[in-house]
N, C-alpha and C positions, 0 to 999 in steps of 0.2 A: 520475594525475588528480586534480584538485583537490577539495577537499571544502568545500562551502557551509556556511559557520556564521552563527549569528542572533547578534547583539549582546545578545540578553536570554535568559533562561532560562525564562520561563513558558509554558507551553503555551498555542497559539493552536487555534482552531477547525480541523478539517481542510481546510476552504476556503481557508486562510490558505497551506497548505504547497502544493495542488494552484495556487494562483496562484504561489508560489515557485517552481514548476519553469516553470511558463510564462514568468515573469520572466527566467529564465536562458537559458530558449531564445530567446527574442526578443533579449535584449541583451548575453549573455557572449561573449565572443569565443573562450574556449578551446576544443579539441574536445570534452572530456568533463568535467562534471560529477557530484558525487555527493553525497547528503546523507541523512541519517537522522531521523525524527520520529514521536513518537507523540501521540496524543490520547485524551481523554475516551469515553467510549463513543458510537459513531458507525456509522452505516450508510451505505455507499457503494454507488451504485448505478451500472450501466455507462450509456454513452452511450444506446444504443437500448433499454431496458428502462422497461416500463411501470409506475410507481411501485406502483401500487394491486396489482399481480400478483406483487409480489417483495417488500414489505415489508407486515409487522404494524406498522400506522401506532398503532392502538391501544395497541399492547403497547411501542413506540417513545417514545409519548407519557407512559405512566404511568410510565415509568421513565428519564424524560429522557435518551431517547438521541437525540441527532442523527442528520440525515438529509441526505447530499450526492448530487449527480450528478457524476460526473467524466467527461471528455471520453474516454476511452480505451472501447472495447469490454469485452466479457466479462462476467461475473456479480455478483451481488450479494457484498459481502464486510461483515464486522464486524469492526469494531476498537476496542480500549482500549489501555491505558496497559501492559498486560502482554504485549501483541505489538509487533514494531518494524515501521515500514514505511519499505521503501527507494524513494530516489529516482535515476534515474541518467538524464542528460540528455546526449546524443550528436550528434554530427554524421554517426554512419550512418544514412543514409537508409533503408538496405534492412531492413525489416521481420525478418525471418527472422536477418540478421546480428545486427541491435541487439537482439533476442530470446537468441541464441546467446552473444553476449557477456556479458550479464548472468547467465544462466544459469551459465556457466562460473563467473563471478564467484562468485556463492554457493556453489557445488560447491566451490570453493576453499576457501574460508572454512569450510563444513562439515568438509573434509577434513583442514585445520589443526587442528580440533577431537577430529580422530580418527572423525568420521561418516562413513561410506560412503553417500553420496546418488547419485541420479540422476536426471537432467533427462528430461524426456515431450516429445511431439509436441505437446504442447497449453500447452507452456512452464512447466511446473509443475515443483515439485523433490520428490522424495519421499525417504523414509527407509522402506527395505522398499519396500512397496507401498502406504504411507499417504501423504498431501499434508501437507508442512509449510511450503511456500511456494508462492504463486500469482502471476500476474504478468499485465500489461495493459501496452499500448503505444497510442502515437499519434502522428502528425508534426503538426510546428509549425515554420514558417519553416525548410524544409529540415534537422531537426534530428527526431531521433526521443525521445519520453520514454518510460521504461519503470519502472513503478512495481510494487510488489508489496508484501505483507502477510507478513512472516516470525511464524509462530507461535510463540514462546516459552513463551507460555500463554495464557489467554484465560478469560473468563467464560463458560461453556459453555451455561449457562442462556440468557443474554444471545443468545449467536450462534444456538443453535436455534430461537429463539421471536423475535427483532428480524427475523431474515428469513425469517420463513415467515407466508404470507398469514391463515392460517385454521386453526383447531384441528384440522381433518380431519387435517391433514398433521403433527399432533404427536402421533400415534399413536406407541407404544413401538417398533413396528418402522422407523418412519420417523428416531426419534431414533437409536437404535442404529444405521442406516444411515451416518446422518452420522458416528457417533464411530470407524465402522469405517473411513472414509475417510480422515478425518484424523488426523494426530499431533502433538505438541508437541513441541518441542525439548528442552525442561527436562528431559522422560522420557529423554534420549538422550546428557546430558551434564551434570557438575558445575559448568561453568559459568554463573555468575549472568547474568541480562539485560544489565547494566552491562558484565560482562566480554566477554560476545557481542558488544556494541556498540565497545568498545574494539578486540576483533580486526578486526571487518569495517573499521572506518577504517583501522588501522596496516597491512591486509593491502591494502587497495584504492587508498588515497591516499597522495599526496604534496603534503603543504603545504596550506593551507587560505586560502578567499576570504571574511572576513569581511563581512556585508553594512552597508552606511553607513546613516545613518538615511533619506537620499533613496532607498536602492533599497527602505529597507521600506516606507516611503510608496507608492512606484510598487507593489510587490505588494498592498498594500492597496488602492488603487485596482481592481486586476485582480480581486480578490477578490469584488468587489461584484457581478459576473456569478452568481457561484453562490448568491448569496442570491435572486436573482429567482425568484418562485413559478414562473412560465412555463417557467423554466430546469428547475427541478427537477421540473417535472410534464411535461414536454415528452415526444409522442409523436411515434416517427420510424418 
């Protein structure tokens, strides 16, 4: 599986990486591609979610947390530079098989780190009974795009408050419940985040495809759709 590499090192907005998945699915010929990315504090809502019901918009504005909608289903996710986002673009059209392949790849990496993890019927990865990686998927041009958030570390205050619409849901009991459902990879390994990323790439990928300036321009054109207010706020 080829790793898709960027010809620059600066961090882009989350929308760029979502468009990058699309571009690979639309234009690349090999069966499977993979890449990793990190973003400044951002909330990502699922395809069918109502923005106002899922996001504490005032909190996000006051803490400079961006908000974008993705084209896959599933729940609301918070991401920042302390965790890593994984993107898998596959020629596998069967959703169940695409998810299964991806989950098994994540499990393989974790087991190489000496961590016993399991997959669930909801396509999450658990360490013990706590979630460390969640996934979502959608189809495009006969391909499956699977993406996930691997929680190495995160700003817990932002995670708990940015995706919570009202103060009534910030009661102590609710915060404790969230903390009890998730775990951070850093608590289970001595690997740094950079070492984790290197292990993922070395385990899953052979060779790389560095994007050309023309391809980056094409991705930037696709990215424009994610900025539209009617798209971010769409109701389905």
